[in-house]
VEXDREN-2710 file (C-alpha; in Angstrom, 1 decimal):
% VEXDREN-2710
k/r/px/py/pz
1/UNK/1.7/-25.4/-38.0
2/UNK/0.9/-22.1/-36.2
3/UNK/-1.7/-19.5/-36.5
4/UNK/-2.2/-16.0/-35.2
5/UNK/-5.8/-15.1/-34.6
6/UNK/-6.5/-11.5/-34.0
7/UNK/-9.8/-10.3/-32.6
8/UNK/-12.9/-12.5/-32.5
9/UNK/-14.2/-14.9/-35.1
10/UNK/-13.2/-14.3/-38.7
11/UNK/-16.0/-12.7/-40.7
12/UNK/-18.2/-15.0/-42.8
13/UNK/-20.3/-14.5/-45.9
14/UNK/-24.1/-14.8/-45.6
15/UNK/-23.9/-18.5/-46.6
16/UNK/-21.4/-19.3/-43.8
17/UNK/-18.3/-19.3/-46.0
18/UNK/-15.0/-18.5/-44.4
19/UNK/-12.8/-15.7/-46.0
20/UNK/-10.8/-17.2/-48.9
21/UNK/-12.7/-20.5/-48.9
22/UNK/-13.3/-21.8/-52.4
23/UNK/-16.1/-24.0/-53.6
24/UNK/-13.8/-27.0/-54.0
25/UNK/-13.2/-26.8/-50.3
26/UNK/-17.0/-27.2/-49.6
27/UNK/-19.5/-30.0/-50.1
28/UNK/-23.2/-30.2/-50.8
29/UNK/-26.3/-31.9/-49.4
30/UNK/-25.4/-35.5/-50.4
31/UNK/-22.0/-35.4/-48.7
32/UNK/-23.4/-33.5/-45.7
33/UNK/-26.1/-36.2/-45.3
34/UNK/-23.5/-38.9/-45.8
35/UNK/-21.4/-37.2/-43.1
36/UNK/-24.3/-37.5/-40.6
37/UNK/-25.1/-41.1/-41.6
38/UNK/-21.5/-42.1/-41.7
39/UNK/-20.7/-40.6/-38.3
40/UNK/-23.8/-42.1/-36.6
41/UNK/-23.7/-45.6/-38.2
42/UNK/-20.3/-46.9/-37.1
43/UNK/-19.5/-50.3/-35.6
44/UNK/-21.9/-49.8/-32.7
45/UNK/-25.0/-50.7/-34.7
46/UNK/-23.5/-54.1/-35.5
47/UNK/-23.2/-55.0/-31.8
48/UNK/-26.2/-53.2/-30.4
49/UNK/-28.8/-56.1/-30.5
50/UNK/-26.5/-58.3/-28.4
51/UNK/-26.1/-55.5/-25.8
52/UNK/-29.9/-55.1/-25.7
53/UNK/-30.8/-58.8/-25.6
54/UNK/-30.4/-59.1/-21.9
55/UNK/-33.3/-56.6/-21.4
56/UNK/-35.6/-58.4/-23.8
57/UNK/-38.0/-56.7/-26.3
58/UNK/-38.7/-54.0/-23.8
59/UNK/-35.4/-52.5/-25.0
60/UNK/-37.2/-51.7/-28.3
61/UNK/-39.4/-49.4/-26.3
62/UNK/-36.3/-47.7/-25.0
63/UNK/-34.9/-47.5/-28.5
64/UNK/-38.2/-45.8/-29.6
65/UNK/-37.9/-43.2/-26.9
66/UNK/-34.3/-42.5/-27.7
67/UNK/-35.2/-42.2/-31.3
68/UNK/-37.9/-39.6/-30.5
69/UNK/-35.3/-37.7/-28.5
70/UNK/-32.7/-37.9/-31.3
71/UNK/-35.2/-36.6/-33.8
72/UNK/-36.1/-33.7/-31.5
73/UNK/-32.4/-32.9/-31.2
74/UNK/-32.0/-33.1/-35.0
75/UNK/-34.9/-30.6/-35.5
76/UNK/-33.3/-28.4/-32.8
77/UNK/-30.0/-28.3/-34.6
78/UNK/-31.8/-27.5/-37.8
79/UNK/-33.5/-24.5/-36.2
80/UNK/-30.3/-23.3/-34.5
81/UNK/-28.3/-23.5/-37.8
82/UNK/-30.9/-21.4/-39.6
83/UNK/-30.5/-18.8/-36.9
84/UNK/-26.7/-18.8/-37.2
85/UNK/-24.9/-20.9/-39.9
86/UNK/-21.2/-21.5/-39.5
87/UNK/-18.8/-24.2/-38.2
88/UNK/-18.9/-25.1/-34.6
89/UNK/-22.4/-26.5/-34.1
90/UNK/-23.1/-27.0/-30.4
91/UNK/-20.1/-24.8/-29.4
92/UNK/-21.3/-21.9/-31.5
93/UNK/-24.9/-22.1/-30.2
94/UNK/-23.8/-22.3/-26.5
95/UNK/-21.4/-19.4/-26.9
96/UNK/-23.8/-17.0/-28.5
97/UNK/-26.6/-17.8/-26.0
98/UNK/-24.6/-18.0/-22.8
99/UNK/-21.2/-16.5/-23.3
100/UNK/-17.5/-17.5/-23.7
101/UNK/-17.2/-20.0/-20.8
102/UNK/-20.3/-22.0/-21.9
103/UNK/-18.9/-22.0/-25.4
104/UNK/-15.5/-23.2/-24.2
105/UNK/-17.0/-26.0/-22.0
106/UNK/-19.0/-27.3/-25.0
107/UNK/-16.0/-27.2/-27.4
108/UNK/-13.8/-28.9/-24.8
109/UNK/-16.4/-31.6/-24.0
110/UNK/-17.2/-32.3/-27.6
111/UNK/-13.5/-32.5/-28.5
112/UNK/-13.1/-35.2/-25.9
113/UNK/-16.2/-37.0/-27.4
114/UNK/-14.6/-36.9/-30.9
115/UNK/-11.2/-38.4/-30.2
116/UNK/-12.3/-40.7/-27.4
117/UNK/-15.1/-41.9/-29.6
118/UNK/-12.7/-42.7/-32.4
119/UNK/-10.7/-44.9/-29.9
120/UNK/-14.0/-46.8/-29.0
121/UNK/-14.9/-47.2/-32.7
122/UNK/-11.5/-48.5/-33.8
123/UNK/-11.3/-51.0/-31.0
124/UNK/-14.7/-52.5/-32.1
125/UNK/-13.6/-52.2/-35.7
126/UNK/-10.6/-54.3/-35.1
127/UNK/-12.8/-57.2/-34.0
128/UNK/-14.5/-57.4/-37.4
129/UNK/-11.2/-57.1/-39.3
130/UNK/-9.9/-60.0/-37.2
131/UNK/-12.7/-62.2/-38.6
132/UNK/-10.5/-62.4/-41.7
133/UNK/-7.0/-61.7/-40.4
134/UNK/-5.3/-62.2/-37.0
135/UNK/-8.1/-64.5/-35.9
136/UNK/-6.0/-65.5/-33.0
137/UNK/-6.2/-61.9/-31.7
138/UNK/-2.4/-61.5/-31.1
139/UNK/-2.2/-58.3/-29.2
140/UNK/0.7/-56.6/-31.1
141/UNK/-1.1/-57.2/-34.4
142/UNK/-4.4/-56.0/-33.0
143/UNK/-2.7/-52.7/-32.0
144/UNK/-1.1/-52.3/-35.4
145/UNK/-4.5/-52.9/-37.1
146/UNK/-6.1/-50.3/-34.8
147/UNK/-3.5/-47.7/-35.4
148/UNK/-3.9/-48.2/-39.2
149/UNK/-7.6/-47.8/-38.7
150/UNK/-7.0/-44.4/-37.1
151/UNK/-4.3/-43.0/-39.3
152/UNK/-5.6/-44.0/-42.7
153/UNK/-8.8/-41.9/-42.1
154/UNK/-6.5/-39.1/-40.9
155/UNK/-4.5/-39.3/-44.2
156/UNK/-7.7/-39.2/-46.2
157/UNK/-8.8/-36.0/-44.4
158/UNK/-5.4/-34.4/-44.7
159/UNK/-5.6/-35.0/-48.5
160/UNK/-8.5/-32.5/-48.7
161/UNK/-12.3/-32.2/-48.7
162/UNK/-12.7/-33.8/-52.1
163/UNK/-11.0/-37.0/-50.9
164/UNK/-13.1/-37.0/-47.8
165/UNK/-16.3/-36.4/-49.7
166/UNK/-15.7/-39.3/-52.1
167/UNK/-14.8/-41.8/-49.3
168/UNK/-17.7/-40.6/-47.1
169/UNK/-20.4/-41.1/-49.8
170/UNK/-19.0/-44.4/-51.0
171/UNK/-18.6/-46.0/-47.6
172/UNK/-22.1/-44.7/-46.5
173/UNK/-23.7/-46.4/-49.5
174/UNK/-21.7/-49.6/-49.1
175/UNK/-22.7/-50.0/-45.4
176/UNK/-26.2/-48.6/-45.6
177/UNK/-27.5/-50.9/-48.3
178/UNK/-26.7/-54.2/-46.5
179/UNK/-28.1/-52.8/-43.3
180/UNK/-31.3/-51.7/-45.0
181/UNK/-31.5/-55.1/-46.7
182/UNK/-31.3/-56.8/-43.3
183/UNK/-33.8/-54.4/-41.9
184/UNK/-36.4/-55.2/-44.6
185/UNK/-35.8/-58.7/-45.9
186/UNK/-35.0/-59.9/-42.3
187/UNK/-38.5/-58.9/-41.2
188/UNK/-39.9/-61.7/-43.4
189/UNK/-38.1/-64.4/-41.3
190/UNK/-39.1/-63.1/-37.9
191/UNK/-40.4/-65.7/-35.4
192/UNK/-42.2/-64.6/-32.3
193/UNK/-40.7/-67.4/-30.2
194/UNK/-37.2/-65.8/-30.6
195/UNK/-38.2/-62.7/-28.7
196/UNK/-38.6/-64.3/-25.3
197/UNK/-40.0/-62.6/-22.2
198/UNK/-40.9/-58.9/-22.8
199/UNK/-38.9/-57.7/-19.8
200/UNK/-36.1/-60.2/-19.3
201/UNK/-34.5/-58.3/-16.4
202/UNK/-37.1/-59.3/-13.8
203/UNK/-37.0/-55.8/-12.5
204/UNK/-39.3/-52.8/-13.1
205/UNK/-40.2/-51.8/-16.6
206/UNK/-39.0/-48.2/-16.0
207/UNK/-35.6/-49.4/-14.8
208/UNK/-35.2/-51.7/-17.7
209/UNK/-36.1/-48.9/-20.2
210/UNK/-33.7/-46.4/-18.6
211/UNK/-30.8/-48.9/-18.6
212/UNK/-31.4/-49.9/-22.2
213/UNK/-31.7/-46.3/-23.2
214/UNK/-28.2/-45.5/-21.9
215/UNK/-26.8/-48.1/-24.3
216/UNK/-28.9/-47.1/-27.3
217/UNK/-27.9/-43.4/-27.0
218/UNK/-24.4/-44.2/-28.1
219/UNK/-25.8/-45.4/-31.5
220/UNK/-27.1/-41.8/-32.2
221/UNK/-24.0/-39.8/-31.3
222/UNK/-23.1/-37.9/-34.5
223/UNK/-26.4/-36.5/-35.6
224/UNK/-24.9/-33.0/-35.1
225/UNK/-21.8/-33.5/-37.3
226/UNK/-23.2/-31.5/-40.3
227/UNK/-23.7/-28.5/-38.0
228/UNK/-20.2/-28.8/-36.6
229/UNK/-18.8/-28.7/-40.2
230/UNK/-21.5/-26.2/-41.4
231/UNK/-18.8/-23.7/-42.6
232/UNK/-17.7/-26.3/-45.2
233/UNK/-21.3/-27.0/-46.5
234/UNK/-22.7/-25.2/-49.6
235/UNK/-25.8/-23.1/-48.6
236/UNK/-25.6/-24.2/-44.9
237/UNK/-28.8/-22.5/-43.8
238/UNK/-30.7/-24.9/-46.0
239/UNK/-28.4/-27.9/-46.5
240/UNK/-27.2/-28.5/-42.9
241/UNK/-30.7/-28.7/-41.4
242/UNK/-31.9/-31.0/-44.2
243/UNK/-28.8/-33.2/-43.9
244/UNK/-29.2/-33.5/-40.1
245/UNK/-32.9/-34.4/-40.3
246/UNK/-32.6/-36.8/-43.3
247/UNK/-29.5/-38.5/-41.9
248/UNK/-31.2/-39.0/-38.4
249/UNK/-34.4/-40.4/-39.9
250/UNK/-32.5/-42.7/-42.2
251/UNK/-30.5/-44.1/-39.3
252/UNK/-33.6/-44.4/-37.1
253/UNK/-35.3/-46.6/-39.8
254/UNK/-32.3/-48.9/-40.1
255/UNK/-31.7/-49.1/-36.4
256/UNK/-35.2/-49.9/-35.3
257/UNK/-36.1/-52.3/-38.2
258/UNK/-32.7/-53.9/-38.1
259/UNK/-32.9/-54.5/-34.3
260/UNK/-36.4/-56.0/-34.6
261/UNK/-35.2/-58.3/-37.4
262/UNK/-32.2/-59.6/-35.4
263/UNK/-34.4/-60.1/-32.3
264/UNK/-36.8/-62.1/-34.3
265/UNK/-34.4/-64.3/-36.2
266/UNK/-31.9/-65.2/-33.4
267/UNK/-33.0/-66.7/-30.1
268/UNK/-32.6/-64.4/-27.1
269/UNK/-30.0/-66.7/-25.3
270/UNK/-27.9/-67.0/-28.5
271/UNK/-28.2/-63.3/-29.1
272/UNK/-27.0/-62.4/-25.6
273/UNK/-23.9/-64.5/-26.1
274/UNK/-23.2/-63.3/-29.7
275/UNK/-20.3/-60.9/-30.6
276/UNK/-21.7/-60.4/-34.1
277/UNK/-25.5/-60.4/-34.0
278/UNK/-26.1/-59.2/-37.5
279/UNK/-23.8/-61.9/-38.8
280/UNK/-25.7/-64.5/-36.8
281/UNK/-29.0/-63.2/-38.1
282/UNK/-27.8/-63.3/-41.7
283/UNK/-26.5/-66.9/-41.2
284/UNK/-29.9/-67.9/-39.7
285/UNK/-31.8/-66.4/-42.6
286/UNK/-29.6/-67.6/-45.5
287/UNK/-27.7/-70.5/-44.0
288/UNK/-23.9/-71.1/-44.3
289/UNK/-21.2/-68.5/-43.5
290/UNK/-21.2/-66.4/-46.7
291/UNK/-24.0/-64.1/-45.5
292/UNK/-22.3/-63.6/-42.1
293/UNK/-19.0/-62.8/-43.8
294/UNK/-20.7/-60.3/-46.0
295/UNK/-22.1/-58.5/-42.9
296/UNK/-18.7/-58.5/-41.4
297/UNK/-17.3/-56.8/-44.5
298/UNK/-20.2/-54.2/-44.2
299/UNK/-19.2/-53.7/-40.5
300/UNK/-15.6/-53.0/-41.6
301/UNK/-16.7/-50.5/-44.2
302/UNK/-19.1/-48.9/-41.7
303/UNK/-16.5/-48.5/-39.1
304/UNK/-13.9/-47.1/-41.5
305/UNK/-16.5/-44.6/-42.9
306/UNK/-17.4/-43.5/-39.4
307/UNK/-13.7/-42.9/-38.5
308/UNK/-13.2/-40.8/-41.7
309/UNK/-16.2/-38.6/-40.7
310/UNK/-15.2/-38.3/-37.0
311/UNK/-11.6/-37.5/-37.9
312/UNK/-12.8/-34.4/-39.7
313/UNK/-15.0/-33.4/-36.7
314/UNK/-12.0/-33.9/-34.3
315/UNK/-10.4/-31.0/-36.1
316/UNK/-13.5/-28.9/-36.9
317/UNK/-14.7/-28.3/-33.4
318/UNK/-11.4/-27.0/-31.9
319/UNK/-10.8/-24.9/-35.0
320/UNK/-14.1/-23.1/-34.6
321/UNK/-13.3/-22.3/-31.0
322/UNK/-9.7/-21.3/-31.8
323/UNK/-10.9/-18.8/-34.4
324/UNK/-12.7/-17.1/-31.6
325/UNK/-9.6/-17.4/-29.3
326/UNK/-11.3/-20.0/-27.0
327/UNK/-8.9/-22.8/-28.0
328/UNK/-5.1/-22.7/-28.5
329/UNK/-4.2/-20.8/-31.6
330/UNK/-2.5/-23.6/-33.6
331/UNK/-5.9/-25.3/-34.0
332/UNK/-7.3/-22.3/-35.9
333/UNK/-5.5/-22.5/-39.3
334/UNK/-6.4/-24.6/-42.3
335/UNK/-3.7/-26.4/-44.2
336/UNK/-3.0/-25.8/-47.9
337/UNK/-5.5/-28.5/-48.6
338/UNK/-8.2/-26.5/-46.8
339/UNK/-8.6/-28.8/-43.8
340/UNK/-7.9/-28.3/-40.0
341/UNK/-4.7/-30.4/-40.1
342/UNK/-3.4/-29.5/-36.7
343/UNK/-6.6/-30.6/-35.0
344/UNK/-6.8/-33.8/-37.1
345/UNK/-3.2/-34.8/-36.2
346/UNK/-3.5/-33.9/-32.5
347/UNK/-6.9/-35.7/-32.1
348/UNK/-5.5/-38.8/-33.9
349/UNK/-2.5/-38.9/-31.6
350/UNK/-4.7/-38.7/-28.5
351/UNK/-7.0/-41.4/-29.9
352/UNK/-4.0/-43.6/-30.7
353/UNK/-2.7/-43.2/-27.2
354/UNK/-6.1/-44.2/-25.7
355/UNK/-6.4/-47.1/-28.1
356/UNK/-3.0/-48.5/-27.1
357/UNK/-4.0/-48.2/-23.4
358/UNK/-7.3/-49.9/-24.1
359/UNK/-5.6/-53.1/-25.2
360/UNK/-4.0/-53.5/-21.7
361/UNK/-7.6/-54.0/-20.3
362/UNK/-10.0/-54.2/-23.2
363/UNK/-13.4/-54.8/-21.6
364/UNK/-13.1/-52.3/-18.8
365/UNK/-11.4/-49.5/-20.7
366/UNK/-13.7/-50.0/-23.8
367/UNK/-16.8/-49.8/-21.7
368/UNK/-15.5/-46.7/-19.9
369/UNK/-14.6/-45.0/-23.1
370/UNK/-18.0/-45.6/-24.6
371/UNK/-19.8/-44.2/-21.6
372/UNK/-17.4/-41.3/-21.4
373/UNK/-18.2/-40.5/-25.1
374/UNK/-21.9/-40.6/-24.3
375/UNK/-21.6/-38.2/-21.3
376/UNK/-19.3/-35.7/-23.1
377/UNK/-21.6/-35.7/-26.1
378/UNK/-24.7/-35.2/-24.0
379/UNK/-23.4/-32.0/-22.4
380/UNK/-23.3/-30.1/-25.8
381/UNK/-26.7/-31.6/-26.7
382/UNK/-28.1/-30.2/-23.4
383/UNK/-26.6/-26.8/-24.0
384/UNK/-27.8/-26.7/-27.6
385/UNK/-31.4/-27.5/-26.6
386/UNK/-31.1/-24.9/-23.8
387/UNK/-29.9/-22.3/-26.2
388/UNK/-32.9/-22.9/-28.5
389/UNK/-35.3/-22.6/-25.5
390/UNK/-33.6/-19.4/-24.5
391/UNK/-33.8/-17.9/-28.0
392/UNK/-37.5/-18.9/-28.3
393/UNK/-38.4/-17.3/-25.0
394/UNK/-36.3/-14.2/-25.6
395/UNK/-37.7/-13.7/-29.1
396/UNK/-41.0/-15.5/-28.8
397/UNK/-43.1/-12.4/-29.6
398/UNK/-41.4/-12.2/-33.0
399/UNK/-42.3/-15.8/-33.9
400/UNK/-45.7/-16.9/-35.3
401/UNK/-47.6/-18.3/-32.3
402/UNK/-48.1/-21.8/-33.9
403/UNK/-44.5/-22.0/-34.9
404/UNK/-43.4/-20.8/-31.4
405/UNK/-45.4/-23.5/-29.6
406/UNK/-44.2/-26.2/-32.0
407/UNK/-40.5/-25.2/-31.7
408/UNK/-40.8/-24.8/-27.9
409/UNK/-42.2/-28.3/-27.6
410/UNK/-39.5/-29.8/-29.8
411/UNK/-36.7/-27.9/-28.0
412/UNK/-38.2/-28.8/-24.6
413/UNK/-38.3/-32.5/-25.6
414/UNK/-34.7/-32.4/-26.7
415/UNK/-33.7/-30.7/-23.4
416/UNK/-35.5/-33.3/-21.3
417/UNK/-34.0/-36.1/-23.4
418/UNK/-30.5/-34.7/-22.7
419/UNK/-31.1/-34.7/-19.0
420/UNK/-32.4/-38.3/-19.1
421/UNK/-29.4/-39.4/-21.1
422/UNK/-27.1/-37.6/-18.7
423/UNK/-28.5/-39.6/-15.8
424/UNK/-28.3/-42.8/-17.8
425/UNK/-24.6/-42.6/-18.4
426/UNK/-24.0/-43.9/-14.9
427/UNK/-21.9/-42.7/-11.9
428/UNK/-18.5/-44.0/-13.1
429/UNK/-18.9/-42.2/-16.5
430/UNK/-20.1/-39.1/-14.7
431/UNK/-17.0/-39.1/-12.5
432/UNK/-14.6/-39.5/-15.3
433/UNK/-16.5/-37.1/-17.5
434/UNK/-16.5/-34.4/-14.8
435/UNK/-12.8/-34.9/-14.2
436/UNK/-12.0/-34.5/-18.0
437/UNK/-14.2/-31.4/-18.2
438/UNK/-12.5/-29.8/-15.2
439/UNK/-9.1/-30.4/-16.8
440/UNK/-10.2/-27.8/-19.3
441/UNK/-10.5/-25.0/-16.7
442/UNK/-6.7/-24.4/-16.5
443/UNK/-6.7/-24.2/-20.3
444/UNK/-9.5/-21.6/-20.2
445/UNK/-7.6/-19.5/-17.6
446/UNK/-4.5/-19.6/-19.7
447/UNK/-6.4/-18.4/-22.8
448/UNK/-8.1/-15.6/-20.8
449/UNK/-4.8/-14.4/-19.3
450/UNK/-3.2/-14.5/-22.7
451/UNK/-6.0/-12.2/-24.0
452/UNK/-5.8/-10.0/-20.9
453/UNK/-9.4/-10.4/-20.3
454/UNK/-11.0/-10.5/-16.9
455/UNK/-14.5/-11.4/-16.0
456/UNK/-17.3/-12.3/-18.5
457/UNK/-16.8/-11.2/-22.0
458/UNK/-19.8/-11.0/-24.4
459/UNK/-19.9/-13.3/-27.4
460/UNK/-19.5/-12.0/-30.9
461/UNK/-22.5/-9.8/-31.8
462/UNK/-23.7/-12.3/-34.4
463/UNK/-27.1/-12.3/-32.8
464/UNK/-27.6/-8.7/-33.6
465/UNK/-28.0/-9.7/-37.2
466/UNK/-30.8/-12.1/-36.1
467/UNK/-32.7/-9.4/-34.2
468/UNK/-32.4/-6.7/-36.8
END
């Protein structure tokens, strides 16, 4: 597939539609919300309580702080999308506020997040599949299962938006209902003795909260997915913001209540050693194995739905940048089915390669990939919050004073949260993340030389419409 993109971004209608895009190539509020929930709730939520058990209940305080930051980010994305609807999300916001290079850095960073995150999700997903098949964990079969888990979602996306919409809604319902059930009914069986010491680390409370927060942040990556695919949403100025906020709040409720339920139904020592905490919690509540197997099935459905959603995003972000000539041109074109097929295939190939590598050293590589995904996602979050602060300060006199103060507090909270999360990723992730980011510099030089552009170039004058 190839594409020739001339000039800047292709023009869009007032509702964010690309030229020639038909209604059957777009989706509404339910699917947009399902995209957010489906991308956020993957396999990570099913392992999160075990990862936090070593910190003790103090990790719930960290979870609460991260949830506040995630909600602030969701409201920031909602405000930014109302200002400028269209595909690209964080890339689009950074480019319009700070120029081409900032836009490219965000697109490049988020692209790494998308395909590297898929590798992390599918490796965890395989563990739940192997509850029922390949329980001996034979490595060749594990690799084949993982590759199937990457390429089946790719095939669903390549079949078109309608196929994606159906799968996304169905898998979101199938995984969200069991999690909500555990997060509500499970609370009735909570025993205070299971929680253990409030701060089990023996260190400072601040250190424990910061360390736990770095882990919980991975659970919220994906709240921006509706804004990334905004050009494919009907009435994006209204629906993208609603989907982002509704999806984030729904995930927050399930995450917080579900984690409390698991903490209170499984002893801390057993939880710290568990590889399937929600399964152990279900077995403790209902007895036998049937409940745990049901949760394992929900985890499989959850991971598959997340992979379907993220596979769309792995093509959407580079397409938005390529249409403004800030990514290689082949990424820009839609297939006959109306999807960014080149980006989907390229991203799935990269995720497949990283997945195969991960099976040569599972624990080390998986942990590194998770932290790398956190760091490369936080960079676009930081730029998005900074863009909102910039626009508010630049146009503050045009905004109602009450709304200005409210929006500035929300954007400032999101910005501080992004800096906190960046520090929490750790030195190793920061090293690998910086290395991957700098690999994009030669690509940017190549693109600029190909366009015969030298020095800074102003972003498209989309902001003129906002100021007029």
